[in-house]
The first five atom37 places (N, CA, C, CB, O) and aatype in JSON, in Angstrom:
{
  "aatype": [12, 11, 17, 7, 3, 7, 1, 12, 16, 18, 0, 16, 7, 2, 18, 18, 6, 7, 2, 17, 6, 2, 2, 11, 1, 2, 7, 8, 7, 19, 12, 13, 17, 19, 16, 15, 2, 6, 11, 18, 16, 7, 2, 17, 19, 6, 2, 10, 5, 15, 7, 13, 7, 16, 8, 9, 17, 10, 3, 15, 7, 16, 15, 2, 11, 10, 10, 1, 2, 1, 18, 19, 7, 18, 17],
  "atom_mask": [
    [1, 1, 1, 1, 1],
    [1, 1, 1, 1, 1],
    [1, 1, 1, 1, 1],
    [1, 1, 1, 0, 1],
    [1, 1, 1, 1, 1],
    [1, 1, 1, 0, 1],
    [1, 1, 1, 1, 1],
    [1, 1, 1, 1, 1],
    [1, 1, 1, 1, 1],
    [1, 1, 1, 1, 1],
    [1, 1, 1, 1, 1],
    [1, 1, 1, 1, 1],
    [1, 1, 1, 0, 1],
    [1, 1, 1, 1, 1],
    [1, 1, 1, 1, 1],
    [1, 1, 1, 1, 1],
    [1, 1, 1, 1, 1],
    [1, 1, 1, 0, 1],
    [1, 1, 1, 1, 1],
    [1, 1, 1, 1, 1],
    [1, 1, 1, 1, 1],
    [1, 1, 1, 1, 1],
    [1, 1, 1, 1, 1],
    [1, 1, 1, 1, 1],
    [1, 1, 1, 1, 1],
    [1, 1, 1, 1, 1],
    [1, 1, 1, 0, 1],
    [1, 1, 1, 1, 1],
    [1, 1, 1, 0, 1],
    [1, 1, 1, 1, 1],
    [1, 1, 1, 1, 1],
    [1, 1, 1, 1, 1],
    [1, 1, 1, 1, 1],
    [1, 1, 1, 1, 1],
    [1, 1, 1, 1, 1],
    [1, 1, 1, 1, 1],
    [1, 1, 1, 1, 1],
    [1, 1, 1, 1, 1],
    [1, 1, 1, 1, 1],
    [1, 1, 1, 1, 1],
    [1, 1, 1, 1, 1],
    [1, 1, 1, 0, 1],
    [1, 1, 1, 1, 1],
    [1, 1, 1, 1, 1],
    [1, 1, 1, 1, 1],
    [1, 1, 1, 1, 1],
    [1, 1, 1, 1, 1],
    [1, 1, 1, 1, 1],
    [1, 1, 1, 1, 1],
    [1, 1, 1, 1, 1],
    [1, 1, 1, 0, 1],
    [1, 1, 1, 1, 1],
    [1, 1, 1, 0, 1],
    [1, 1, 1, 1, 1],
    [1, 1, 1, 1, 1],
    [1, 1, 1, 1, 1],
    [1, 1, 1, 1, 1],
    [1, 1, 1, 1, 1],
    [1, 1, 1, 1, 1],
    [1, 1, 1, 1, 1],
    [1, 1, 1, 0, 1],
    [1, 1, 1, 1, 1],
    [1, 1, 1, 1, 1],
    [1, 1, 1, 1, 1],
    [1, 1, 1, 1, 1],
    [1, 1, 1, 1, 1],
    [1, 1, 1, 1, 1],
    [1, 1, 1, 1, 1],
    [1, 1, 1, 1, 1],
    [1, 1, 1, 1, 1],
    [1, 1, 1, 1, 1],
    [1, 1, 1, 1, 1],
    [1, 1, 1, 0, 1],
    [1, 1, 1, 1, 1],
    [1, 1, 1, 1, 1]
  ],
  "atom_positions": [
    [[3.35, 16.06, 12.69], [3.92, 15.27, 11.82], [3.3, 13.85, 12.57], [5.64, 15.52, 11.68], [2.76, 13.51, 13.62]],
    [[3.79, 13.26, 11.23], [2.78, 11.74, 11.44], [3.59, 10.64, 12.36], [2.45, 10.85, 9.71], [4.81, 10.61, 12.49]],
    [[2.78, 9.85, 12.89], [3.38, 8.81, 14.14], [2.29, 7.92, 14.54], [3.9, 9.63, 15.61], [1.17, 8.43, 14.57]],
    [[2.41, 6.76, 14.83], [1.97, 6.08, 14.89], [0.68, 5.54, 13.7], [0.0, 0.0, 0.0], [0.47, 6.03, 12.59]],
    [[0.18, 4.78, 14.14], [-1.22, 4.15, 13.38], [-2.13, 5.4, 12.72], [-2.32, 3.26, 14.66], [-2.51, 6.4, 13.32]],
    [[-2.28, 5.2, 11.89], [-3.01, 7.0, 11.11], [-3.28, 5.65, 9.56], [0.0, 0.0, 0.0], [-3.06, 4.47, 9.29]],
    [[-4.0, 7.09, 8.87], [-4.27, 6.94, 7.15], [-4.41, 8.51, 6.97], [-5.93, 5.88, 6.52], [-4.8, 9.32, 7.81]],
    [[-4.0, 8.73, 5.64], [-3.48, 9.45, 4.7], [-4.37, 8.79, 3.46], [-1.83, 9.37, 4.67], [-4.6, 7.63, 3.12]],
    [[-4.77, 10.16, 2.93], [-5.42, 10.44, 1.78], [-4.76, 11.47, 0.46], [-6.62, 10.97, 2.34], [-5.09, 12.64, 0.24]],
    [[-4.39, 11.17, 0.18], [-3.97, 11.4, -1.39], [-4.85, 11.89, -2.58], [-3.54, 10.15, -1.88], [-5.79, 11.4, -3.21]],
    [[-4.07, 13.27, -2.64], [-5.55, 14.22, -4.07], [-5.91, 13.73, -4.81], [-5.39, 15.37, -5.1], [-6.92, 14.05, -5.44]],
    [[-4.69, 12.04, -5.17], [-5.33, 11.48, -5.87], [-6.26, 10.39, -5.84], [-4.73, 11.36, -6.4], [-6.79, 9.86, -6.82]],
    [[-6.41, 10.09, -4.55], [-7.46, 8.74, -4.03], [-7.17, 8.23, -3.31], [0.0, 0.0, 0.0], [-7.67, 7.81, -2.26]],
    [[-5.94, 8.19, -3.93], [-4.78, 6.87, -3.25], [-4.91, 7.01, -1.41], [-2.59, 7.35, -3.85], [-5.59, 7.78, -0.72]],
    [[-3.97, 5.95, -1.04], [-4.29, 6.22, 0.57], [-3.37, 5.27, 0.99], [-5.93, 5.95, 1.23], [-3.0, 4.43, 0.17]],
    [[-2.79, 5.24, 2.53], [-2.53, 4.65, 3.02], [-2.67, 4.28, 4.7], [-1.84, 4.79, 2.49], [-2.43, 5.1, 5.58]],
    [[-3.01, 3.14, 4.9], [-3.38, 3.26, 6.25], [-2.01, 2.07, 6.78], [-5.29, 2.79, 6.56], [-1.48, 1.06, 6.31]],
    [[-1.88, 2.85, 7.92], [-1.1, 2.13, 8.68], [-0.35, 2.46, 9.51], [0.0, 0.0, 0.0], [-0.93, 3.2, 10.3]],
    [[1.24, 2.23, 9.9], [2.18, 2.89, 10.76], [3.22, 3.79, 10.08], [2.86, 1.89, 11.53], [3.9, 3.57, 9.08]],
    [[3.16, 4.72, 10.78], [3.88, 6.29, 10.5], [5.34, 6.76, 12.13], [1.93, 7.84, 10.59], [5.25, 6.9, 13.35]],
    [[6.65, 6.86, 10.92], [7.87, 7.37, 11.96], [8.1, 8.11, 11.33], [9.08, 6.67, 12.44], [8.33, 7.89, 10.14]],
    [[8.14, 9.65, 12.03], [8.82, 10.53, 11.41], [8.07, 10.94, 10.41], [9.97, 10.15, 11.06], [8.76, 10.77, 9.4]],
    [[6.87, 11.48, 10.05], [6.7, 11.42, 9.04], [6.59, 10.1, 7.68], [7.39, 12.16, 9.07], [6.83, 10.7, 6.64]],
    [[6.38, 8.95, 7.45], [7.63, 8.39, 6.9], [6.26, 7.14, 6.9], [9.48, 8.31, 7.94], [5.68, 6.93, 7.96]],
    [[5.96, 6.58, 5.96], [5.81, 5.49, 5.96], [6.03, 4.21, 6.93], [6.2, 5.48, 5.19], [5.43, 3.31, 6.33]],
    [[6.37, 3.87, 7.66], [7.33, 2.59, 8.3], [6.56, 1.69, 9.46], [8.83, 3.3, 9.11], [5.89, 2.04, 10.43]],
    [[7.0, 0.17, 8.89], [5.84, -0.73, 9.88], [5.19, -0.65, 8.96], [0.0, 0.0, 0.0], [5.01, 0.16, 8.05]],
    [[4.67, -1.96, 9.4], [3.27, -2.32, 8.44], [2.28, -1.71, 8.31], [2.63, -3.3, 8.68], [1.76, -1.14, 9.27]],
    [[1.74, -1.68, 7.0], [0.6, -1.02, 6.18], [0.58, -1.32, 5.27], [0.0, 0.0, 0.0], [1.62, -1.66, 4.72]],
    [[-0.79, -1.39, 4.53], [-1.39, -1.08, 3.46], [-1.55, 0.28, 2.51], [-2.31, -1.41, 3.81], [-2.27, 1.16, 2.96]],
    [[-1.1, 0.43, 1.56], [-1.15, 1.67, 0.73], [-1.76, 1.01, -0.48], [0.35, 2.48, 0.46], [-1.32, 0.03, -1.08]],
    [[-2.91, 1.76, -0.75], [-3.84, 1.3, -2.05], [-3.68, 2.05, -3.06], [-5.28, 1.3, -1.89], [-3.27, 3.15, -2.68]],
    [[-3.83, 1.99, -4.26], [-3.74, 2.72, -5.34], [-4.69, 2.87, -6.06], [-2.95, 2.42, -5.98], [-4.78, 2.19, -7.08]],
    [[-5.96, 4.05, -5.63], [-6.76, 3.7, -6.69], [-6.85, 4.05, -7.78], [-7.6, 3.77, -6.51], [-7.71, 3.64, -8.56]],
    [[-5.74, 5.11, -8.13], [-6.06, 5.15, -10.3], [-5.15, 4.22, -10.97], [-5.53, 6.94, -11.32], [-5.12, 4.01, -12.18]],
    [[-4.47, 3.71, -10.13], [-4.18, 2.16, -11.03], [-4.49, 1.12, -10.73], [-3.03, 1.74, -11.25], [-4.3, 0.52, -11.79]],
    [[-4.96, 0.16, -9.8], [-5.81, -0.33, -9.11], [-4.52, -2.09, -9.05], [-7.68, -0.2, -9.99], [-4.34, -3.2, -9.55]],
    [[-3.84, -0.82, -7.73], [-3.33, -2.03, -6.73], [-3.16, -2.01, -5.58], [-2.31, -2.47, -6.92], [-3.74, -0.99, -5.21]],
    [[-2.84, -2.35, -4.98], [-2.45, -3.0, -3.81], [-1.46, -3.25, -2.97], [-2.61, -3.72, -3.93], [-1.28, -4.47, -3.05]],
    [[-0.56, -2.72, -2.04], [0.47, -3.58, -0.49], [0.11, -3.27, -0.05], [1.75, -3.64, 0.14], [-0.36, -2.15, 0.13]],
    [[0.16, -5.13, 0.86], [0.42, -5.32, 2.39], [1.59, -5.24, 2.77], [0.05, -6.45, 2.92], [2.36, -5.26, 1.81]],
    [[2.08, -5.15, 3.73], [3.57, -5.44, 3.87], [4.08, -3.79, 4.76], [0.0, 0.0, 0.0], [3.64, -2.69, 5.11]],
    [[5.32, -4.67, 4.78], [6.15, -3.49, 6.01], [7.04, -2.99, 4.83], [7.31, -4.32, 7.72], [7.48, -3.53, 3.81]],
    [[7.14, -1.55, 5.45], [7.78, -0.3, 4.84], [9.0, 0.03, 6.14], [6.43, 1.15, 4.55], [9.19, -0.31, 7.3]],
    [[9.77, 1.07, 4.91], [10.78, 1.63, 5.85], [10.99, 2.76, 5.25], [12.04, 0.87, 6.13], [11.26, 2.68, 4.05]],
    [[10.95, 4.01, 5.83], [11.93, 5.22, 5.0], [10.42, 5.62, 3.79], [13.97, 4.26, 3.9], [10.75, 6.35, 2.85]],
    [[9.01, 5.19, 3.83], [8.65, 5.76, 3.23], [8.38, 3.91, 1.55], [9.79, 7.34, 3.33], [7.44, 3.69, 0.79]],
    [[9.35, 3.37, 1.69], [9.82, 2.68, 1.08], [9.21, 0.74, 1.18], [11.14, 3.15, 1.45], [9.7, 0.0, 2.03]],
    [[8.28, 0.31, 0.29], [8.1, -1.26, 0.24], [9.59, -1.91, 0.25], [7.23, -1.77, -1.23], [10.58, -1.67, -0.44]],
    [[9.28, -3.1, 1.65], [11.13, -3.38, 2.76], [10.83, -4.23, 3.17], [11.86, -2.44, 4.14], [10.42, -3.94, 4.29]],
    [[10.72, -5.51, 2.96], [11.03, -6.77, 3.65], [9.35, -7.58, 3.05], [0.0, 0.0, 0.0], [8.76, -7.23, 2.03]],
    [[8.85, -8.78, 4.09], [8.23, -9.07, 3.08], [6.76, -8.34, 2.89], [8.2, -10.44, 3.12], [6.21, -7.73, 3.81]],
    [[6.27, -8.46, 1.74], [4.77, -8.45, 1.61], [4.37, -8.59, 0.28], [0.0, 0.0, 0.0], [5.19, -8.72, -0.63]],
    [[3.0, -8.59, 0.1], [2.15, -8.66, -1.28], [2.28, -7.3, -1.9], [0.49, -9.03, -1.06], [2.51, -6.27, -1.28]],
    [[2.04, -7.44, -3.54], [2.18, -6.61, -4.17], [0.4, -6.68, -5.27], [3.8, -6.84, -4.8], [0.46, -6.19, -6.39]],
    [[-0.26, -6.96, -5.05], [-1.59, -7.33, -5.98], [-1.79, -6.14, -7.13], [-3.14, -7.4, -4.91], [-1.7, -4.93, -6.91]],
    [[-2.18, -6.94, -8.77], [-2.59, -5.58, -9.23], [-4.4, -5.99, -10.24], [-0.93, -4.82, -10.47], [-4.63, -6.77, -11.16]],
    [[-5.08, -5.26, -9.68], [-5.88, -5.63, -10.07], [-6.18, -5.9, -11.06], [-6.33, -5.3, -9.81], [-5.19, -5.98, -11.78]],
    [[-8.2, -6.34, -12.21], [-8.25, -5.99, -13.6], [-9.64, -4.9, -13.33], [-8.46, -7.52, -14.8], [-10.64, -5.18, -12.67]],
    [[-9.4, -3.75, -13.95], [-10.49, -3.36, -13.37], [-11.0, -3.17, -14.09], [-10.61, -2.6, -12.64], [-11.53, -2.07, -14.0]],
    [[-11.43, -4.2, -15.82], [-11.99, -3.95, -16.54], [-13.17, -4.89, -16.22], [0.0, 0.0, 0.0], [-14.16, -4.84, -16.96]],
    [[-13.16, -5.84, -15.08], [-14.77, -6.68, -14.33], [-15.0, -5.81, -13.52], [-14.79, -8.28, -13.42], [-14.21, -4.93, -13.2]],
    [[-16.17, -5.97, -13.06], [-16.75, -5.5, -11.64], [-16.26, -5.97, -10.57], [-18.04, -5.74, -11.43], [-15.61, -5.38, -9.71]],
    [[-16.66, -7.35, -10.63], [-15.62, -7.82, -9.19], [-14.04, -7.89, -9.35], [-15.99, -9.47, -8.68], [-13.51, -8.98, -9.11]],
    [[-13.26, -6.83, -9.72], [-11.98, -6.93, -9.79], [-11.34, -7.99, -9.07], [-11.52, -5.84, -9.48], [-10.82, -7.81, -7.97]],
    [[-11.39, -9.29, -9.8], [-10.37, -10.17, -10.63], [-9.17, -9.8, -10.29], [-10.45, -10.08, -12.11], [-8.71, -8.8, -10.85]],
    [[-8.35, -10.52, -9.28], [-7.18, -10.5, -9.26], [-6.27, -10.67, -10.91], [-6.98, -11.53, -8.22], [-6.87, -11.35, -11.75]],
    [[-5.11, -10.18, -11.27], [-4.42, -10.12, -12.5], [-3.18, -10.71, -12.46], [-4.28, -8.86, -12.95], [-2.86, -11.65, -13.19]],
    [[-2.4, -10.13, -11.55], [-1.16, -10.0, -11.07], [-1.08, -9.88, -9.45], [-0.58, -8.84, -11.76], [-1.85, -9.26, -8.72]],
    [[0.15, -10.69, -9.08], [0.04, -11.12, -7.76], [1.85, -11.15, -7.51], [-0.95, -12.75, -7.6], [2.5, -11.78, -8.34]],
    [[2.54, -10.49, -6.44], [3.58, -10.82, -6.01], [3.67, -10.58, -4.41], [4.49, -10.2, -6.79], [3.25, -9.71, -3.66]],
    [[4.6, -12.05, -4.2], [4.6, -12.63, -3.06], [5.5, -12.42, -2.19], [4.54, -13.67, -3.2], [5.41, -13.53, -1.66]],
    [[6.16, -11.99, -1.71], [7.21, -12.03, -1.14], [8.38, -10.96, -0.48], [0.0, 0.0, 0.0], [7.94, -10.16, 0.36]],
    [[10.03, -10.9, -0.86], [11.26, -10.21, 0.27], [10.97, -8.55, -0.74], [13.62, -11.24, 0.16], [10.54, -8.86, -1.85]],
    [[11.06, -7.52, -0.64], [11.69, -6.61, -1.58], [13.05, -5.82, -0.99], [10.56, -5.55, -2.0], [13.66, -5.02, -1.7]]
  ]
}
């Protein structure tokens, strides 16, 4: 059972770093979607983005991964 701070890497290469409770993402954490060049930093409740956080979508067409879109606010 995942509980406390840790990192989970999924078969797709996507990974989550942050707090776990009852095998679910809960509390503060960062999720990296390598497959779609997205990153969410913020609060999680029951495996869902919840509360305040920042979700960014990166432009994979450039070598320096320039920011394309960003949402900062409440989920």
